C-alpha positions in Angstrom: 60.2 -60.2 35.6 62.9 -60.2 33.4 65.3 -57.8 34.8 67.0 -59.2 38.0 69.4 -56.5 39.9 71.7 -57.9 42.2 74.7 -56.4 44.0 76.9 -58.4 41.3 75.2 -56.5 38.3 72.0 -56.2 36.2 70.8 -59.1 34.4 67.6 -59.4 32.2 65.8 -60.3 29.0 66.6 -57.6 25.9 63.7 -55.5 25.2 60.5 -54.8 27.1 59.1 -52.2 29.4 61.8 -50.2 31.3 62.2 -51.5 35.1 60.9 -54.8 33.9 63.5 -55.9 31.1 67.1 -55.1 29.9 66.2 -52.0 28.0 68.2 -49.3 26.8 67.2 -47.0 29.5 67.7 -49.8 32.1 71.3 -50.1 31.0 72.2 -46.3 31.0 71.2 -45.7 34.3 72.9 -48.8 35.9 76.2 -48.1 33.7 75.8 -44.3 34.8 75.5 -45.7 38.2 78.6 -47.7 38.1 80.6 -44.9 36.6 79.5 -42.5 39.5 80.6 -45.3 41.9 84.3 -45.5 40.2 84.8 -41.9 40.2 84.0 -41.4 43.9 85.9 -44.3 45.3 88.7 -43.9 42.4 88.8 -39.9 41.9 92.7 -40.1 40.5 91.7 -43.4 38.2 89.3 -42.7 35.3 90.3 -45.6 33.0 87.7 -48.5 33.1 87.7 -51.5 30.7 84.6 -53.3 28.9 84.5 -56.2 26.8 81.5 -58.8 25.8 80.7 -61.9 24.6 79.4 -62.5 21.0 75.6 -62.3 21.8 73.4 -60.7 19.6 72.5 -57.8 21.5 76.3 -57.1 22.3 77.0 -54.4 20.0 73.7 -52.3 21.2 74.5 -53.1 25.1 78.3 -51.9 24.6 77.5 -48.9 22.8 75.3 -47.6 25.4 77.5 -48.6 28.1 80.6 -47.1 26.3 78.8 -43.7 25.7 77.5 -43.8 29.2 80.8 -44.2 30.9 82.4 -41.5 28.8 79.4 -39.3 29.8 80.1 -39.7 33.4 84.0 -38.5 32.7 85.4 -41.9 32.1 88.1 -43.2 29.6 87.1 -46.0 28.2 89.2 -49.0 26.7 86.7 -51.1 24.7 88.2 -54.9 24.3 85.3 -55.8 22.1 84.8 -59.7 21.5 86.5 -60.9 24.6 86.0 -63.2 27.5 85.2 -62.5 31.3 88.7 -63.6 32.5 90.4 -61.6 29.7 88.9 -58.8 30.7 89.8 -59.6 34.5 93.2 -59.6 33.5 92.9 -56.6 31.4 92.1 -54.8 34.3 95.0 -55.2 36.1 97.3 -55.1 33.4 95.9 -51.7 32.2 95.6 -50.5 36.1 92.3 -49.1 35.4 89.7 -48.3 38.0 87.4 -51.1 37.1 85.9 -52.9 34.2 82.3 -54.5 33.0 81.8 -57.6 31.3 78.8 -57.8 29.0 77.5 -61.3 29.1 74.5 -63.2 30.5 77.0 -66.0 30.6 75.2 -69.5 30.2 71.8 -67.8 30.1 69.8 -68.0 26.7 70.4 -66.0 23.8 67.6 -63.3 24.8 69.5 -62.2 28.1 72.2 -60.2 28.6 74.1 -58.3 31.7 76.4 -55.6 33.3 79.0 -57.9 35.5 81.1 -55.2 37.8 84.6 -55.7 38.7 86.8 -53.5 41.0 90.6 -52.3 40.7 91.6 -55.8 41.2 89.5 -57.1 38.6 87.5 -59.2 40.7 83.6 -58.8 41.2 82.7 -56.2 43.5 81.5 -56.6 47.2 78.2 -57.0 48.7 78.4 -53.3 50.2 79.8 -52.0 47.1 77.1 -53.8 44.9 74.7 -52.5 47.4 76.1 -48.5 46.9 75.9 -48.8 43.0 72.2 -50.1 43.3 71.3 -47.2 45.5 72.9 -44.8 43.5 71.0 -46.5 40.4 67.6 -46.4 42.4 68.2 -42.5 43.5 69.4 -41.4 40.1 72.7 -39.9 42.3 74.6 -39.5 39.4 75.4 -36.3 37.2 77.0 -36.5 34.0 80.1 -34.3 32.9 79.9 -31.0 30.5 81.2 -31.7 27.0 85.0 -30.5 27.5 85.2 -33.2 30.2 83.6 -36.1 28.3 85.9 -39.6 28.7 87.9 -40.6 25.7 87.2 -44.1 23.9 89.7 -46.5 22.5 89.6 -50.0 20.9 92.3 -52.6 21.9 91.9 -56.2 20.6 95.2 -57.6 22.0 94.1 -58.6 25.2 93.2 -62.4 24.6 96.6 -62.8 22.9 97.9 -61.2 26.3 95.7 -63.5 28.4 97.0 -66.6 26.4 100.9 -65.5 27.2 100.1 -65.0 30.7 98.5 -68.5 30.7 101.7 -70.2 29.0 103.8 -68.1 31.7 102.0 -70.1 34.5 105.0 -72.4 36.0 102.7 -75.4 36.3 101.6 -75.1 32.6 104.2 -77.3 30.7 103.9 -76.6 26.8 106.4 -79.0 26.0 105.0 -82.1 27.7 101.5 -81.0 25.8 103.4 -80.8 22.6 104.9 -84.3 22.9 101.5 -85.7 23.7 100.0 -84.9 20.1 96.6 -84.5 21.3 93.8 -84.4 19.1 90.5 -82.0 20.6 87.6 -80.9 19.5 86.1 -77.6 20.7 82.9 -76.4 21.1 82.1 -72.6 21.9 78.3 -72.5 21.2 79.4 -70.1 18.8 80.6 -67.5 21.0 84.1 -65.5 22.1 85.4 -69.4 23.2 85.6 -69.8 19.4 88.3 -67.1 19.1 90.4 -67.6 22.4 90.3 -71.3 23.1 92.0 -72.5 19.6 94.4 -69.6 19.8 95.1 -71.4 23.3 95.6 -74.7 21.9 97.9 -73.9 19.5 99.9 -71.8 21.4 100.3 -74.9 23.7 101.6 -76.6 20.9 98.6 -78.5 19.6 98.6 -78.8 15.9 95.9 -76.9 14.5 95.3 -79.8 12.1 94.4 -81.8 15.2 91.7 -79.5 16.5 88.1 -79.9 15.2 86.2 -76.7 15.7 82.1 -77.4 16.3 80.2 -73.9 16.7 83.3 -72.0 16.9 82.0 -69.1 14.7 81.3 -66.0 17.3 78.1 -65.0 15.5 76.0 -65.3 18.9 73.7 -67.8 17.1 74.0 -70.3 20.0 73.7 -73.4 18.5 72.5 -75.4 21.6 71.6 -74.2 25.0 74.8 -72.5 26.2 74.8 -74.0 29.7 77.6 -76.6 29.2 75.7 -79.5 30.8 75.8 -83.1 29.2 72.0 -82.9 28.1 72.8 -79.9 26.0 76.3 -81.5 24.2 75.4 -84.3 22.5 77.0 -83.2 19.2 80.5 -82.9 20.7 79.9 -86.1 22.4 79.0 -88.0 19.3 81.6 -86.5 17.1 84.2 -87.7 19.9 82.3 -91.1 20.1 82.3 -91.7 16.1 86.2 -90.0 15.9 89.7 -90.4 16.9 90.1 -87.8 19.1 91.7 -87.3 23.0 89.5 -84.7 24.3 86.4 -82.7 24.0 86.7 -79.0 25.0 83.4 -77.0 26.0 83.2 -73.3 27.2 80.3 -71.3 28.2 79.5 -67.9 25.9 82.0 -65.8 28.2 84.7 -68.5 28.6 84.7 -68.9 32.6 83.5 -72.4 32.6 84.8 -75.5 31.3 83.3 -79.1 30.3 85.3 -81.7 29.3 84.3 -84.8 27.3 86.4 -87.8 27.1 87.7 -89.7 24.1 85.0 -92.3 24.2 81.9 -89.6 24.2 81.3 -89.7 28.1 81.4 -86.7 30.1 84.1 -85.8 32.2 81.7 -84.0 34.7 81.8 -80.4 35.3 82.1 -81.1 38.9 85.3 -82.9 38.2 86.9 -80.2 35.9 87.9 -78.6 39.1 88.7 -81.9 40.8 91.1 -83.1 38.4 92.9 -79.8 37.8 92.7 -79.5 41.7 94.5 -82.8 42.2 97.1 -81.7 39.5 98.1 -78.6 41.3 98.0 -80.6 44.9 100.7 -82.9 43.3 103.1 -80.0 42.6 102.1 -78.0 46.0 100.6 -78.8 49.1 97.9 -76.3 49.9 94.5 -75.3 50.7 91.0 -75.5 48.6 87.9 -74.1 48.3 84.8 -74.7 46.7 81.2 -73.8 47.3 78.4 -76.0 49.6 77.0 -77.2 46.1 80.0 -78.7 44.9 81.1 -82.4 44.8 83.1 -83.7 48.0 85.9 -85.1 45.6 87.7 -82.0 45.8 87.8 -82.3 49.6 88.9 -86.0 49.4 91.9 -85.4 46.8 92.7 -82.3 49.0 93.0 -84.3 52.4 94.8 -86.8 50.5 97.3 -84.5 49.4 98.0 -83.3 52.8 95.8 -79.9 52.5 92.9 -78.5 54.4 89.5 -78.0 52.3 87.2 -75.4 53.1 83.6 -75.1 52.0 82.0 -71.3 51.2 78.8 -69.8 50.3 77.4 -70.2 46.7 78.4 -67.7 44.3 81.9 -66.6 43.1 82.7 -63.8 45.1 82.1 -66.0 47.9 84.5 -68.6 47.0 87.3 -66.0 46.4 86.8 -64.3 49.8 87.1 -67.8 51.3 90.2 -68.6 49.3 91.7 -65.7 50.5 90.7 -66.2 53.9 92.1 -69.7 54.0 95.0 -69.1 51.6 93.5 -71.6 49.3 96.2 -72.2 46.3 93.0 -73.3 43.9 89.5 -73.5 44.5 86.1 -72.9 42.3 82.7 -74.0 41.7 81.3 -77.6 40.7 79.7 -75.7 37.5 83.4 -76.2 35.8 84.7 -72.8 37.4 88.3 -73.0 38.4 89.9 -70.4 40.4 93.8 -70.5 40.3 95.3 -67.6 42.4 98.6 -68.1 41.1 96.9 -66.3 37.8 94.3 -64.3 39.3 91.0 -64.3 41.6 88.4 -65.6 38.8 87.1 -68.5 37.0 89.0 -69.0 33.9 88.6 -71.8 31.4 91.6 -71.1 29.5 93.6 -71.4 32.9 91.7 -74.7 33.5 92.3 -75.9 29.8 96.0 -75.2 30.2 96.5 -77.1 33.5 94.2 -79.9 32.8 96.2 -80.7 29.4 99.5 -80.5 31.3 98.1 -83.1 33.7 96.6 -85.2 31.1 99.9 -85.1 29.2 101.7 -86.0 32.0 99.3 -88.7 33.2 99.9 -90.6 29.9 96.6 -91.9 29.6 93.1 -91.2 28.4 90.6 -88.6 30.1 88.5 -91.3 30.7 90.8 -93.5 32.8 92.1 -90.2 34.4 88.2 -89.7 35.5 88.0 -93.2 37.2 91.2 -92.2 39.3 89.0 -90.1 41.3 86.7 -90.4 44.3 83.3 -91.2 42.5 80.0 -89.2 43.6 76.9 -88.4 41.6 74.8 -85.4 42.5 71.1 -85.0 41.9 69.5 -81.5 41.2 66.3 -80.6 42.2 64.0 -77.9 43.3 60.7 -77.7 45.0 58.3 -75.0 43.8 56.3 -73.1 46.5 53.7 -70.7 46.8 54.1 -67.0 47.5 52.4 -67.3 51.0 54.6 -70.1 52.3 57.6 -68.6 54.5 60.8 -70.3 53.1 63.1 -69.3 55.8 60.9 -71.1 58.4 60.7 -74.2 56.2 64.5 -74.0 56.3 64.4 -73.8 60.0 62.2 -76.7 60.4 64.6 -78.8 58.2 67.7 -77.6 60.2 65.5 -78.9 63.6 64.7 -82.1 62.0 68.3 -83.1 61.2 69.6 -81.2 64.3 71.9 -84.5 65.0 73.6 -84.5 61.7 76.3 -81.9 61.1 74.9 -78.9 59.7 76.1 -75.8 57.5 74.0 -72.8 57.6 76.2 -70.2 55.9 74.2 -70.5 52.8 70.8 -72.0 53.4 71.0 -75.5 55.2 73.6 -77.9 54.2 73.2 -81.6 56.2 75.9 -84.2 56.2 75.4 -87.7 56.3 78.6 -89.8 56.6 79.6 -89.5 52.9 76.4 -88.1 51.5 75.4 -84.5 51.9 72.2 -82.5 51.0 72.1 -78.7 50.4 68.9 -76.7 50.7 69.0 -73.0 49.3 66.3 -70.6 48.7 66.0 -68.6 45.6 66.7 -64.8 45.9 63.9 -64.2 43.1 61.0 -66.8 43.3 59.7 -69.2 45.7 62.0 -71.7 45.0 64.1 -74.0 47.3 66.9 -75.6 45.2 68.0 -79.2 46.6 71.1 -80.7 45.7 71.9 -84.0 47.4 75.2 -86.2 46.8 76.0 -89.8 47.2 78.3 -92.5 45.8 75.5 -93.8 43.6 72.8 -91.9 41.5 69.9 -93.7 42.8 71.1 -93.0 46.4 71.9 -89.2 45.7 68.1 -89.0 44.3 66.8 -90.8 47.1 68.2 -88.7 49.6 66.8 -85.4 47.8 63.3 -86.9 47.5 63.5 -87.6 51.3 64.1 -84.0 51.9 61.4 -82.9 49.5 59.0 -85.3 51.2 60.0 -83.6 54.5 59.0 -79.9 53.1 55.6 -81.3 51.7 54.9 -82.6 55.5 55.8 -79.5 57.0 53.8 -77.5 54.5 50.6 -79.6 55.1 50.4 -79.2 58.9 47.7 -77.3 60.1 49.6 -74.2 61.3 51.0 -73.6 57.6 
């Protein structure tokens, strides 16, 4: 099945049978449900923002969504090629009722998605998402007559407005970045980061002659797997290893995740994007931080060292944001390179991350690899165990929890077990019989060994006669 309906939106492979893939009918049905929900919850505000990444299906999906929203009587402002954080900010700047981001984020080229925002420019809540799914399922929507159709306008100015907003943040120091004379390589996987990131770098004072662009034509033909993991970034790593650069910058197709490459071609580590930015922020203002349960403990370490308090949330951006608000965090995010800086807005934003990181690196006065070594060293091992349909995953997790009951355990999202300076986090998939197992320790070997121990425990439970 390649159509995934969730509280955050609808995502799937483009083409196929209705209800089983992301077809035009599914797109219209879901956009109508969202538009209907907007009208019912914001009857006096009929403006909605849309924007898309550069993937090949984008124009088709965008035209269907825009027309459908007009059909339920909403006035559409279409940003065209844009980024997820740009659309989020545009909702607030335009005082719109909501917004839809048309992107499947790090998913391959065959995928696309509709991601839904509320009037704060933030992802909708679980309750709101459930209501939109109900409206879609029951087709509880009515289209307006011809004299009440919504309007449509295009506005391609918001990436520049987004950049102006970033430069206005108090902890972004353009002068320091300009004086550093950075030489930077950018890989934007042939999506909209190829528009936004070079614009941002030049606005921050990086000489255009010192910016090497790789895969920055927003054609939607992704040059490599779009998830910014080290194994997918060999081209830019090689460029840094062989050239004379200070940093490599990689973003995913919708520019909400940021990965960095050191001057010697080694990965800075997507887990450490947030750690580095948070460390800089915490040096200027003591406060609390939040990341999800599957993110590195290095954020906790730098937060405690700075005098703040660290809090863990369930996995998922909306959960991180809720925990940040509840604990008044000054920065937070996820270990996938997602930086959330409330001084800007409550959404993962690679452009904010780039500006804060470059300011930190400029003030640090040394190389990115040296900066990376200044943080606590941890290694995460990411594994999964595939189960058969008849196995009760919840039962497996409860047995693991009982087995390690003497250890500190967090159950807000699966089961996370603490072992002094190590941890393991088990989460079940919502769409298939899989348990994801993330573990962290101070060495690769120990982290992998911890995961393997848990996998053996699971296999033993499965093999018991009663199971």
